[in-house]
C-alpha distance (Angstrom), angle and dihedral (degrees) to the residues before:
residue distance angle dihedral
M1 . . .
G2 3.79 . .
I3 3.76 130.6 .
F4 3.82 91.0 -115.7
D5 3.80 96.8 51.7
G6 3.80 108.6 139.1
V7 3.81 94.5 18.4
L8 3.81 119.6 123.3
L9 3.82 114.3 -166.5
C10 3.82 116.4 -166.9
S11 3.80 117.5 -174.4
D12 3.76 131.2 -174.2
W13 3.81 112.4 -127.1
D14 3.83 112.9 -143.4
G15 3.78 112.2 58.3
S16 3.81 93.9 -0.5
L17 3.80 110.3 55.8
S18 3.80 104.4 1.9
R19 3.77 123.4 63.0
G20 3.80 90.6 -159.6
S21 3.77 126.7 -122.4
A22 3.80 97.5 -45.1
V23 3.80 87.7 111.1
P24 3.84 106.7 31.8
G25 3.79 110.9 -141.2
E26 3.80 91.4 20.9
E27 3.79 102.6 66.9
V28 3.80 85.1 139.5
C29 3.79 108.1 52.2
P30 3.81 117.6 -119.4
E31 3.81 93.2 -112.2
N32 3.81 92.5 55.3
R33 3.80 91.3 45.2
A34 3.80 93.2 51.8
A35 3.80 92.9 45.6
I36 3.82 93.3 50.2
D37 3.80 90.8 49.0
Y38 3.83 89.6 50.6
F39 3.82 90.7 47.2
Q40 3.80 92.8 51.4
K41 3.81 94.6 44.8
N42 3.79 89.4 53.5
G43 3.79 97.0 54.5
G44 3.80 103.3 -83.5
L45 3.80 124.9 135.7
F46 3.80 112.0 -136.7
T47 3.78 129.1 -173.7
V48 3.78 143.0 156.5
C49 3.81 121.8 -115.3
S50 3.79 105.3 -162.7
G51 3.77 143.8 157.2
R52 3.80 89.5 -128.5
Y53 3.80 131.0 91.2
P54 3.84 115.7 -90.0
S55 3.82 91.9 -114.3
Y56 3.80 90.9 62.8
I57 3.80 94.5 52.9
L58 3.80 91.9 43.5
S59 3.81 90.8 53.1
F60 3.82 84.8 76.4
R61 3.80 93.4 53.6
E62 3.81 91.2 126.4
Q63 3.79 89.2 61.6
V64 3.79 101.3 39.0
F65 3.80 132.8 -6.5
P66 3.83 126.4 -171.5
N67 3.79 115.4 -121.3
T68 3.80 91.1 -158.4
A69 3.80 135.0 37.1
L70 3.80 117.6 -43.5
I71 3.81 118.2 -126.4
A72 3.80 112.7 -145.6
L73 3.81 141.2 173.2
N74 3.80 93.7 28.8
G75 3.79 92.7 -55.7
S76 3.80 98.0 -46.8
L77 3.81 92.4 111.9
I78 3.81 129.4 36.7
V79 3.80 115.8 -176.5
D80 3.77 141.8 175.5
P81 3.83 102.4 -108.3
I82 3.81 92.7 -143.8
S83 3.80 104.2 42.1
G84 3.80 97.8 24.7
E85 3.81 89.6 -132.2
A86 3.80 113.1 156.0
L87 3.80 111.9 -122.6
R88 3.81 92.7 -179.2
E89 3.78 130.0 7.4
Q90 3.81 127.1 -176.3
V91 3.81 115.2 -172.9
L92 3.80 116.6 -157.4
D93 3.81 114.1 -102.7
P94 3.84 107.3 -117.8
S95 3.79 91.0 -141.4
L96 3.82 84.1 85.1
Y97 3.81 92.2 76.5
P98 3.83 98.6 77.4
Y99 3.81 87.5 52.5
L100 3.81 89.8 51.9
T101 3.81 88.8 53.5
R102 3.81 90.3 52.5
I103 3.80 91.0 48.7
L104 3.80 93.2 50.4
D105 3.81 91.9 45.1
A106 3.82 89.1 56.0
F107 3.82 96.5 41.7
P108 3.83 112.3 84.6
H109 3.81 98.2 -171.9
P110 3.83 131.7 83.6
A111 3.81 115.8 -74.1
K112 3.77 138.5 165.1
F113 3.79 129.9 -161.6
L114 3.82 126.2 -126.3
Q115 3.79 124.7 -169.5
Y116 3.84 125.5 -165.1
P117 3.83 105.6 -154.1
V118 3.78 125.6 -157.1
G119 3.80 110.6 -101.8
A120 3.80 94.7 21.5
S121 3.81 129.7 108.8
G122 3.78 98.7 -146.3
A123 3.77 143.6 25.8
A124 3.80 127.2 -86.6
T125 3.82 112.4 -134.6
Y126 3.80 127.3 -148.7
S127 3.77 134.3 176.9
R128 3.79 119.5 -120.2
E129 3.81 88.6 -102.1
E130 3.80 92.9 50.0
F131 3.81 90.2 49.5
R132 3.80 91.1 53.7
E133 3.81 93.0 46.5
R134 3.81 94.6 46.7
I135 3.81 102.6 32.5
E136 3.81 94.5 117.2
E137 3.82 90.9 50.4
L138 3.82 93.7 43.3
G139 3.79 91.6 49.7
K140 3.80 89.4 61.4
V141 3.81 94.0 55.5
P142 3.84 111.2 98.8
C143 3.79 106.3 -127.9
Y144 3.79 140.5 162.3
K145 3.79 99.8 -135.7
V146 3.79 143.5 -17.7
L147 3.80 132.6 -142.7
L148 3.76 137.8 -152.6
V149 3.80 112.3 -153.6
T150 3.79 121.8 -165.4
D151 3.80 133.1 -173.5
D152 3.81 106.9 -100.3
A153 3.79 142.4 11.8
E154 3.81 95.8 -103.3
H155 3.78 90.6 55.0
G156 3.81 88.2 45.0
V157 3.80 90.0 61.8
L158 3.81 91.4 46.7
L159 3.80 90.7 50.3
R160 3.80 92.2 49.0
D161 3.80 93.8 49.4
L162 3.80 91.9 47.0
A163 3.81 92.4 48.6
R164 3.79 93.2 48.5
K165 3.80 90.8 51.0
I166 3.81 92.4 51.1
L167 3.82 93.1 42.8
A168 3.81 95.5 47.9
D169 3.82 110.6 129.0
T170 3.82 92.3 13.8
D171 3.80 129.5 110.6
F172 3.81 91.9 -109.8
E173 3.77 132.7 94.2
A174 3.81 129.6 -155.5
A175 3.81 122.3 -163.7
R176 3.78 135.0 155.7
S177 3.78 118.8 -115.0
W178 3.79 92.1 -174.8
P179 3.83 131.2 6.4
I180 3.81 97.1 -82.9
G181 3.82 101.8 25.0
L182 3.82 119.4 89.1
E183 3.82 115.5 -169.8
F184 3.81 124.8 -154.9
I185 3.81 122.4 -159.3
N186 3.78 139.1 151.0
R187 3.80 105.2 -78.1
E188 3.81 91.1 -124.1
S189 3.81 90.5 54.1
N190 3.80 98.5 64.8
K191 3.80 127.2 121.4
G192 3.79 91.8 -97.5
G193 3.78 93.3 60.9
A194 3.79 90.5 43.4
V195 3.81 96.1 55.0
R196 3.80 91.8 45.0
F197 3.81 88.7 52.0
L198 3.80 91.2 50.2
K199 3.79 93.2 46.6
E200 3.80 89.7 55.1
K201 3.81 92.3 42.5
T202 3.81 93.5 52.9
G203 3.80 96.7 37.0
A204 3.80 90.2 -126.5
K205 3.79 116.2 172.4
L206 3.80 97.0 -157.2
L207 3.80 124.6 39.5
V208 3.81 116.1 -162.2
A209 3.81 121.2 -176.6
V210 3.81 132.9 -171.7
G211 3.81 126.0 -162.0
D212 3.78 147.6 148.6
Y213 3.82 111.7 -165.0
E214 3.81 142.9 50.9
N215 3.80 96.9 -88.9
D216 3.83 88.0 58.3
I217 3.81 94.7 59.6
P218 3.84 96.6 88.7
M219 3.82 89.3 51.3
L220 3.80 93.2 48.8
R221 3.80 91.5 49.3
A222 3.81 92.1 47.6
A223 3.81 93.0 52.2
D224 3.78 125.2 91.4
I225 3.80 85.1 -130.2
G226 3.80 119.1 18.1
Y227 3.80 118.2 -165.7
A228 3.79 125.4 -163.0
V229 3.80 113.1 -159.1
A230 3.81 117.4 -125.0
N231 3.82 92.1 -103.0
A232 3.83 93.1 52.0
T233 3.78 121.5 121.1
D234 3.79 118.7 -96.0
D235 3.82 94.1 -108.0
V236 3.81 90.4 53.4
K237 3.79 91.1 50.0
A238 3.80 89.9 50.1
A239 3.81 90.7 52.0
S240 3.82 93.2 49.9
D241 3.77 132.4 85.8
R242 3.80 93.0 -139.3
V243 3.81 140.0 12.8
T244 3.79 122.3 -145.8
K245 3.78 121.5 -128.6
R246 3.79 90.1 -136.8
K247 3.79 130.6 68.7
N248 3.79 124.1 -127.3
A249 3.82 93.3 -94.3
E250 3.80 92.1 47.5
G251 3.80 99.6 58.0
A252 3.82 103.8 -82.2
V253 3.82 93.5 157.1
A254 3.81 90.0 49.2
E255 3.80 87.9 54.0
V256 3.82 90.0 51.8
I257 3.81 91.4 51.5
R258 3.80 91.8 50.1
D259 3.80 90.2 48.7
V260 3.80 92.4 50.6
E261 3.81 91.4 47.3
A262 3.79 91.0 51.5
A263 3.81 90.9 50.7
L264 3.82 92.4 48.8
S265 3.82 91.3 48.5
R266 3.79 94.3 56.7
């Protein structure tokens, strides 16, 4: 038996676990990689809960590899990382599209539209004009999520607040995953629902989550212990149980694992 038996650790990728491509081949810093390996070898279940497609996360398999199901596309898709089998799949309800039209009609700043189709490995991008021209066609494409991307962070906040006002009392959720990118999913498909599903599926007794941005908040609130990394936004820190001293690129996930080990050893 290992000290981490019964512990499920779910980490966001961008801004939480990964430090990006600043150091090619070491997108996950050595300290995080070593700590995750130690965690897994001592009974822990580790996975990534990301807004990206599974193929992107698995392209870094030499650095880190989940030993339980991978949560992708903000919780809309949960897959076995080895077989690729979908354990849960939530396709976006096309009734969102008229709301997107209302949002764009009311938003005076630049914006482009991204769609994440089922069966693809990357997003399809359209200008505002292309979205308007092809909305009927786009609404028939099965997809996991869509994004509106604007030109700067201030406009990103305006877009988010506008979208949330229009989507109030609907079955849809809008949250930023970076300053200018606003993601739309079915409300039931978010990261919070995904980590609760995986906790039940694995029989884990303790769910630990790590995040840095708005779309991580449902996951952090659903966890038994939610950690915001040091570089997280203020609203994410406020929604978390704990905040790491280290940033994503400095070994924040390793710090979380050490903290959990210390708590389990008491």
